[in-house]
C-alpha positions in Angstrom: 172.4 -104.7 -48.2 175.1 -102.4 -46.7 173.7 -100.3 -43.9 174.5 -96.8 -43.3 175.0 -95.3 -39.6 175.0 -91.6 -38.7 177.6 -90.4 -36.4 176.8 -87.3 -34.8 179.6 -85.4 -32.6 178.7 -84.7 -29.4 178.7 -80.6 -28.2 178.4 -81.1 -24.5 180.5 -83.3 -22.7 179.8 -82.4 -19.0 177.4 -85.8 -18.8 179.5 -88.0 -20.6 181.1 -91.4 -19.2 184.8 -92.2 -20.2 185.0 -95.1 -22.7 187.1 -98.1 -22.4 188.5 -98.2 -25.7 189.9 -94.6 -25.5 189.2 -91.3 -25.4 188.9 -89.3 -28.2 190.3 -85.6 -29.0 186.7 -83.9 -28.3 186.7 -85.9 -24.7 190.2 -84.6 -23.6 189.0 -80.8 -24.9 185.9 -81.2 -22.6 188.0 -82.3 -19.6 190.3 -79.6 -20.1 187.5 -77.2 -20.2 186.4 -78.4 -16.9 189.6 -78.1 -15.5 189.9 -74.4 -17.0 186.2 -73.8 -15.7 187.2 -74.3 -12.2 190.2 -72.1 -12.3 189.5 -69.4 -14.9 185.5 -68.7 -15.0 184.4 -66.2 -17.5 187.8 -66.8 -19.5 187.0 -70.1 -20.4 183.6 -69.5 -21.1 184.6 -67.6 -23.7 187.0 -70.3 -24.8 184.3 -72.8 -24.9 182.1 -70.8 -26.8 184.8 -70.4 -29.5 185.5 -74.1 -29.5 181.8 -74.4 -30.0 181.5 -72.3 -33.1 184.3 -74.1 -34.8 182.8 -77.5 -34.2 179.3 -76.1 -35.1 180.5 -75.7 -38.7 181.8 -79.2 -38.8 179.0 -80.4 -37.2 176.2 -78.9 -39.5 178.3 -79.8 -42.7 178.3 -83.9 -41.3 174.6 -83.8 -40.2 173.3 -82.0 -44.0 175.6 -85.1 -45.5 174.1 -87.3 -43.1 170.4 -85.8 -44.1 171.5 -86.4 -47.8 172.4 -89.8 -47.2 168.9 -90.6 -45.5 167.1 -88.7 -48.1 169.1 -90.7 -50.9 168.3 -93.9 -49.4 164.6 -92.8 -48.6 164.5 -92.2 -52.5 166.3 -95.7 -53.5 163.6 -98.0 -50.9 161.0 -95.8 -52.5 162.6 -96.8 -55.9 162.7 -100.8 -54.8 159.0 -100.7 -53.8 158.0 -99.2 -56.8 160.0 -101.7 -58.9 158.6 -104.3 -56.6 155.2 -103.2 -57.4 155.8 -102.6 -61.2 156.7 -106.6 -61.0 153.8 -107.6 -59.0 151.5 -106.0 -61.4 153.2 -107.5 -64.0 152.7 -111.2 -62.5 149.4 -110.6 -61.8 148.9 -110.0 -65.2 150.6 -112.8 -66.9 148.7 -114.9 -64.3 145.6 -113.2 -65.4 146.3 -113.5 -68.9 147.4 -117.5 -68.3 144.3 -118.3 -66.3 142.3 -116.7 -69.3 143.5 -118.9 -71.6 143.1 -121.8 -69.3 139.9 -121.5 -68.5 139.1 -120.7 -72.3 140.6 -124.2 -72.9 138.8 -125.6 -70.1 135.5 -124.4 -71.1 136.1 -125.2 -75.3 136.5 -128.8 -74.1 133.7 -128.9 -71.8 131.6 -127.6 -74.7 132.9 -130.2 -76.8 132.2 -133.0 -74.4 128.5 -131.7 -73.6 127.8 -131.7 -77.5 129.5 -135.2 -77.5 127.0 -136.4 -74.8 124.1 -134.7 -77.0 124.9 -136.7 -79.7 124.8 -139.6 -77.9 121.6 -138.9 -76.1 120.3 -137.9 -79.6 121.3 -141.1 -80.8 119.2 -143.0 -78.0 116.4 -140.5 -78.2 116.0 -141.2 -82.0 116.1 -145.0 -81.4 113.6 -144.9 -79.0 111.3 -142.5 -81.4 111.8 -145.2 -84.0 111.1 -148.2 -81.9 108.0 -145.8 -80.8 106.7 -145.4 -84.2 107.1 -149.0 -85.1 105.3 -149.8 -82.2 102.7 -147.3 -82.8 101.9 -148.4 -86.2 101.7 -151.8 -85.3 99.3 -150.9 -82.5 97.3 -149.0 -85.4 97.4 -152.0 -87.5 96.0 -154.3 -84.8 93.5 -151.6 -83.8 92.1 -151.9 -87.5 92.0 -156.0 -87.3 90.4 -155.8 -84.1 87.9 -153.8 -85.8 87.4 -155.9 -88.3 87.0 -158.6 -86.1 84.4 -157.0 -84.1 82.5 -156.2 -87.3 82.9 -160.2 -88.2 81.6 -160.8 -84.8 78.9 -158.7 -85.2 77.5 -159.6 -88.6 77.4 -163.3 -87.4 75.8 -162.6 -84.3 73.3 -160.7 -86.2 73.1 -163.6 -88.7 72.4 -166.1 -85.6 69.7 -164.0 -84.0 68.1 -162.9 -87.2 67.9 -166.5 -88.3 66.1 -168.1 -85.5 63.7 -165.4 -85.2 62.5 -165.4 -89.1 62.2 -169.3 -88.8 60.5 -169.4 -86.0 58.1 -166.5 -87.3 57.7 -168.7 -90.6 57.0 -171.9 -88.8 54.5 -170.3 -86.7 52.7 -168.8 -90.0 53.0 -172.1 -91.6 51.3 -173.9 -88.4 48.7 -171.5 -88.5 48.0 -172.0 -91.6 48.3 -175.8 -91.4 45.7 -175.8 -88.5 43.0 -173.9 -90.8 
């Protein structure tokens, strides 16, 4: 990138110091005008005024040229900034789209993995439920058998308890009958 500077000619030279590389035309004229001022007074003032008026035309054209260059440079900088912003916007848009695709892919993989885990757990749960059902059926069968055993024990107990009483009553009856 080329850096452009603005060269502006000096109108007044009274306070200028000499430059080591050489004197310009303007500096020589200023020195001559200083010498003339000392000797001539008002005539030199008129002459200086005419010199300034001649220089002012070139000064203003140079100034306008410099201002135009600055305006062009500012416009170029603004255009460069806008281009950079458009590139940044395009980059962010591409990044967002890429990120959406990656997130979508990751979500699909996660969902697929989740369903695999569900299927695995469903199989385990199904096996446990089947085992539970079998055990409940076995418990129900054992309960039925236990009820039958209890009923049988109850019947045997009743038979055992009723027979001795019945024989004792009959024996007592017979014994009473025998005494008579």
